[in-house]
C-alpha positions as CSV (number, residue, x, y, z in Angstrom):
1,M,128.9,189.0,234.4
2,R,127.8,190.4,238.6
3,K,128.6,186.9,240.3
4,L,131.9,187.6,237.8
5,L,132.9,190.9,239.3
6,I,131.7,190.2,242.7
7,A,134.1,187.0,241.6
8,F,137.3,188.9,241.2
9,C,136.9,191.6,244.2
10,V,137.0,188.9,247.0
11,A,140.0,187.3,245.0
12,G,141.8,190.5,244.5
13,L,140.9,191.1,248.7
14,M,142.2,187.4,249.3
15,A,145.2,188.0,247.3
16,S,146.2,191.3,248.0
17,G,145.6,191.2,251.9
18,P,147.6,194.1,253.3
19,A,147.3,195.3,257.5
20,G,143.4,196.0,257.7
21,A,142.6,194.0,255.5
22,T,142.3,190.3,257.2
23,D,138.8,190.4,258.6
24,I,137.2,190.9,255.5
25,V,140.1,188.9,253.6
26,D,138.5,185.7,256.7
27,L,135.1,186.1,255.8
28,A,135.9,186.7,251.8
29,A,136.9,183.0,252.4
30,K,134.9,181.2,254.8
31,Q,131.8,181.5,251.5
32,K,131.2,178.4,250.3
33,T,129.3,180.1,247.1
34,T,130.0,182.8,244.9
35,L,128.6,185.7,245.8
36,Q,126.1,187.7,244.6
37,A,125.4,190.9,243.8
38,R,123.1,193.6,245.5
39,V,122.3,197.0,244.1
40,A,121.3,199.5,246.7
41,Q,120.2,203.2,246.3
42,G,121.0,205.7,249.1
43,V,122.4,208.3,250.3
44,V,126.3,208.4,251.1
45,R,126.0,210.1,254.9
46,S,130.1,209.5,255.8
47,I,132.8,208.1,254.8
48,D,136.1,207.5,256.3
49,L,139.4,207.1,254.2
50,D,141.7,205.8,256.4
51,R,139.3,203.3,256.7
52,R,138.0,203.1,253.4
53,T,134.7,202.9,254.0
54,C,131.6,204.4,253.5
55,V,127.5,204.8,254.8
56,I,125.3,204.4,252.3
57,G,120.9,204.9,253.7
58,G,122.1,203.6,256.7
59,Y,124.1,200.2,255.9
60,T,128.3,200.7,256.0
61,Y,130.0,199.5,253.4
62,E,133.6,198.5,252.5
63,F,136.1,199.7,249.8
64,G,138.4,196.6,250.7
65,P,142.3,196.9,251.2
66,P,143.7,199.1,248.8
67,G,144.4,197.9,245.1
68,L,140.9,196.7,244.8
69,P,139.8,197.8,242.0
70,I,136.0,199.8,242.3
71,K,134.9,201.0,240.0
72,I,133.2,204.7,240.3
73,T,131.2,206.8,238.5
74,M,130.3,210.9,239.2
75,V,126.9,212.3,237.3
76,G,126.7,212.7,233.7
77,N,128.8,209.5,233.4
78,K,132.6,210.9,234.3
79,P,134.9,208.5,235.8
80,G,135.7,209.5,240.0
81,A,136.7,208.3,242.5
82,I,136.6,207.6,246.0
83,E,138.2,210.5,247.7
84,L,135.3,212.5,245.1
85,L,132.6,211.1,247.3
86,Q,130.7,213.5,249.5
87,A,128.0,213.1,252.3
88,G,124.2,214.4,250.8
89,M,125.3,212.2,247.2
90,K,122.5,210.5,246.0
91,V,123.9,206.8,244.8
92,E,123.4,203.5,243.5
93,V,126.5,201.0,245.3
94,T,126.8,197.5,243.8
95,Y,127.8,195.7,246.3
96,G,129.2,191.5,247.3
97,D,127.5,190.7,251.3
98,L,129.9,188.8,253.4
99,G,126.9,188.9,255.7
100,E,129.0,190.5,258.3
101,A,130.0,192.7,255.8
102,R,129.0,194.5,252.6
103,I,132.1,195.2,249.9
104,V,131.7,197.4,247.1
105,A,132.3,196.6,243.4
106,M,130.5,200.1,241.7
107,I,129.8,202.8,242.6
108,K,126.9,205.1,240.5
109,Q,126.3,208.6,240.9
110,L,122.9,209.8,241.7
111,P,120.7,213.1,240.0
112,D,120.6,215.9,242.5
113,D,116.2,215.2,241.1
114,E,116.9,211.6,241.0
115,E,114.2,209.9,244.4
116,V,116.3,207.2,247.2
117,E,114.3,206.1,249.5
118,Y,116.9,206.0,252.3
């Protein structure tokens, strides 16, 4: 299922192609195999809504172009949005690794008392 989710996200990247997303689309197009979904936990360090990026646990993640389906879940399984994420939140991120970029598929907020490494 995760393979399909990441493949769907990459297809969305290639189909949408608005200004600023060209680098991500080019990276996605270079992939010769289906991307494997990866999961990491960490603390949100920063979010840049204009550039559609965030830093979680020291790594930069890209949300891709507007319209790319990203599932955001807040504590208590409440639906969320990128705009609701804040620095200091503990999260679990599911992403596709393009080597030069990590493309977010899902972010789940973790409870404040959850232990995360980064």
